N, C-alpha and C positions, 0 to 999 in steps of 0.2 A: 184372278190368278190362283193356281193350285200349288200349294207347297207340299213337296214330297218329304215325309218325315220317316221313311223306311230306315234310313241309316241311323237315325236317332233311336228308334224303338229297338232295332237290332243291337245297338251299342248298350242300351240300358239292360237288355236281356243277355248281353255278352254272347251273341250268336253271330256266326259268320254266314256268308252266302251259301256255302255248300250245305250247312246244317239246315238253313231255312228251305233251300230247294228240296232237300231230302224229306223234311217233315211235311212240306206242302205238296209234294208230288209234282214239282215243277222242275224244268231244266235249270241248270246253273246259268245259262245264257239269259233266260227269262228274268230271273232274279237280278242278275247283273244289270240288265237294261233298265229295269225299274229302279234299282238302287242308284244308278248313275244318271237318271232322267234321260235315257236314250230312247224312250218310246213315246209315241204320240197317243196311243190308245192302249187300254188294258181291258181284257174281257172280264165280265162279271164273275165268271167261274174262277179266274185267276185271283181276283180280289177275295173271293170267298175262301180259296185255299190258303192265301196269305194270312187272312184273319184267323182261320182255324189253327194254322201252324204257330202263329204268334199269340194266340189267345187274346185277341184284341178286336176293336171295332174299326170300320173303315176310317172314321174320323180320327183315329189314333195314328193312322198312316198318312192320310192326306188332309190338308186343311185348306179351306177356300177363303180367299180374300177378294172382296169386290174390286172389279177393275175401276181404275180412276180414268174417267173420260175427259 
């Protein structure tokens, strides 16, 4: 399972979606979909832009938990 922590990191930095979208060069819709877990795939370029805008690493935004079978 992948936990999306974008809302947490944005909250810590007191940033809203419009600001992140502007800094990352992404559309508001893209940030909205990631923020609300409404997307099944994310391009590497999008992750790179988010990390640059938030000055963080991928693992700061997403966390992996092994699946329990």
